[in-house]
C-alpha positions as CSV (number, residue, x, y, z in Angstrom):
1,M,76.1,81.1,210.3
2,R,76.3,77.1,210.6
3,F,72.5,77.2,209.6
4,A,73.1,79.8,206.4
5,T,76.4,77.3,204.8
6,A,74.5,74.0,204.7
7,P,72.1,75.2,202.4
8,I,74.2,76.9,199.6
9,I,76.6,74.0,199.9
10,L,73.5,71.4,199.6
11,G,72.6,73.4,197.0
12,S,75.4,73.9,194.7
13,I,75.7,70.0,195.2
14,L,72.4,69.8,193.5
15,L,73.1,72.1,190.7
16,L,76.5,70.5,190.1
17,T,75.1,67.1,189.7
18,A,72.3,68.0,187.8
19,C,74.5,68.9,185.0
20,G,76.2,65.6,184.3
21,D,73.8,63.0,182.5
22,K,73.3,63.9,178.9
23,P,71.2,61.6,177.0
24,L,72.4,59.8,173.6
25,H,69.1,61.3,171.6
26,D,70.3,64.7,171.5
27,L,69.4,66.4,168.7
28,D,72.2,69.3,168.5
29,A,74.1,68.8,165.6
30,R,76.4,71.2,166.7
31,R,79.0,69.6,168.7
32,K,82.0,68.5,167.9
33,G,83.9,65.4,167.9
34,P,83.5,61.9,165.9
35,D,80.4,60.0,165.2
36,E,80.2,56.9,167.2
37,F,77.6,55.6,164.7
38,L,80.2,55.3,162.2
39,V,82.8,53.2,163.4
40,L,82.0,49.2,162.0
41,P,83.9,46.9,163.3
42,G,85.5,44.3,160.9
43,L,85.0,40.7,160.7
44,P,87.5,38.3,162.6
45,L,90.8,37.1,160.3
46,E,91.0,33.8,159.2
47,E,93.1,31.8,157.3
48,P,92.2,30.9,153.6
49,A,92.3,27.3,152.7
50,S,94.3,28.1,149.8
51,Y,96.7,31.2,149.3
52,A,96.9,31.3,145.4
53,A,93.1,31.0,145.8
54,L,92.9,34.5,147.2
55,P,91.2,36.9,145.1
56,T,93.4,39.6,143.3
57,P,93.6,43.1,146.3
58,T,91.1,45.5,145.3
59,P,92.7,49.0,146.5
60,G,89.7,51.4,147.9
61,G,87.5,48.7,147.2
62,S,86.3,46.3,149.8
63,N,88.2,43.0,151.2
64,R,87.4,39.6,152.9
65,T,87.0,41.4,156.1
66,D,84.4,44.1,155.6
67,R,81.0,43.9,157.2
68,D,78.1,44.4,154.9
69,P,75.4,45.7,157.8
70,Q,72.5,45.3,155.6
71,A,73.0,41.8,154.8
72,E,73.4,41.4,158.0
73,A,70.1,42.6,159.5
74,I,68.0,40.9,156.7
75,L,70.0,37.5,157.7
76,A,69.0,37.8,161.6
77,L,65.4,38.6,160.9
78,G,65.3,35.7,158.9
79,G,65.5,36.6,155.2
80,R,67.7,36.4,152.4
81,P,70.6,38.7,151.6
82,S,71.0,37.7,148.0
83,G,67.9,40.1,146.7
84,A,65.8,37.4,145.1
85,G,62.8,38.6,146.1
86,I,59.9,38.0,147.8
87,P,59.7,34.1,149.0
88,A,56.5,32.6,148.0
89,G,55.2,31.7,151.7
90,E,55.9,35.4,152.7
91,G,53.1,36.7,149.8
92,A,50.3,37.0,151.5
93,L,51.9,38.9,154.4
94,V,53.4,41.6,151.6
95,A,50.2,41.8,149.9
96,A,48.0,42.8,153.2
97,A,51.0,44.9,154.2
98,S,50.7,47.0,151.4
99,R,47.1,46.8,150.4
100,Y,46.8,50.6,150.8
101,G,49.3,51.3,148.4
102,V,52.8,51.9,149.1
103,E,55.6,55.0,148.8
104,G,58.5,54.2,147.2
105,D,60.2,57.3,148.5
106,I,58.8,57.3,152.2
107,R,62.4,57.5,153.8
108,E,63.0,60.6,152.0
109,T,59.5,61.8,152.6
110,L,59.8,61.3,156.6
111,T,63.3,62.9,156.8
112,A,62.0,66.3,155.1
113,E,58.9,66.6,157.7
114,D,60.8,65.9,160.5
115,E,63.2,68.2,159.3
116,K,60.9,70.6,159.0
117,R,59.2,69.7,162.1
118,R,62.4,69.9,164.0
119,K,63.1,73.5,162.0
120,R,59.9,74.6,163.3
121,A,59.9,73.3,166.8
122,G,64.0,74.8,167.4
123,I,62.8,78.7,167.0
124,L,63.6,79.5,170.4
125,A,65.7,76.5,171.0
126,S,68.4,78.9,171.7
127,V,67.1,80.4,174.4
128,K,67.0,78.1,177.1
129,L,68.5,78.7,180.8
130,F,69.0,75.2,181.5
131,P,70.1,71.9,179.3
132,V,67.1,70.1,178.1
133,D,66.5,66.9,176.3
134,R,65.5,68.5,172.4
135,Y,64.3,64.9,171.3
136,A,61.4,64.3,174.1
137,E,60.7,68.4,173.8
138,T,60.1,68.0,170.0
139,Y,58.3,65.0,170.0
140,E,56.0,65.3,173.3
141,R,52.7,65.5,171.5
142,D,53.6,62.3,169.3
143,S,54.7,60.2,172.3
144,I,52.1,57.4,173.5
145,D,51.0,57.2,177.0
146,P,51.6,53.4,177.2
147,F,49.7,53.1,180.9
148,A,46.9,55.3,179.4
149,V,46.7,52.9,176.1
150,S,46.7,49.8,178.2
151,A,43.5,51.2,180.6
152,A,41.4,51.8,177.3
153,Y,42.4,48.1,176.7
154,R,41.5,47.0,179.3
155,R,38.3,48.9,179.4
156,A,37.3,47.3,176.8
157,G,37.8,44.1,177.9
158,V,41.0,42.9,175.6
159,P,43.5,41.1,177.6
160,T,46.1,42.8,177.8
161,P,49.7,41.7,180.3
162,S,50.6,43.1,183.0
163,S,52.8,46.4,183.2
164,P,54.9,47.8,185.9
165,P,53.5,50.6,188.5
166,A,53.7,54.1,186.7
167,T,55.7,55.5,190.0
168,E,58.7,57.3,187.1
């Protein structure tokens, strides 16, 4: 009797622990709850030099503590958020990057292609016995094996940095 209960208890513990960790890149849009990526913390409050020089309030508009994520990203990458165009020192880089043409609507094109691919891959998505990682399942063919790429470059004689062992 003792030998029969131990595997049952161990199996139930393993089943319960397998249900716990859900990845962040879950593609299921049917979940209920807030979108954590829409929360944008404001800038810290600061006292102005002159209260008389404050702009008039704009109800529903922006204020001095609102963040501008796009301008902050441009600044973090070393650019100028003023939209003054391409600096003279970077003209050659832009010309080299756009030598085969530039699509103006690349984001919309990629969004449509991605939606079509996920819809095609999700035909049998609702028929799963256990929860799976939809992101990895959908883009498995497009993923790159870094160890195979590193080995190919090493065989070609390209010096490559060392990488951790492929034990995972």
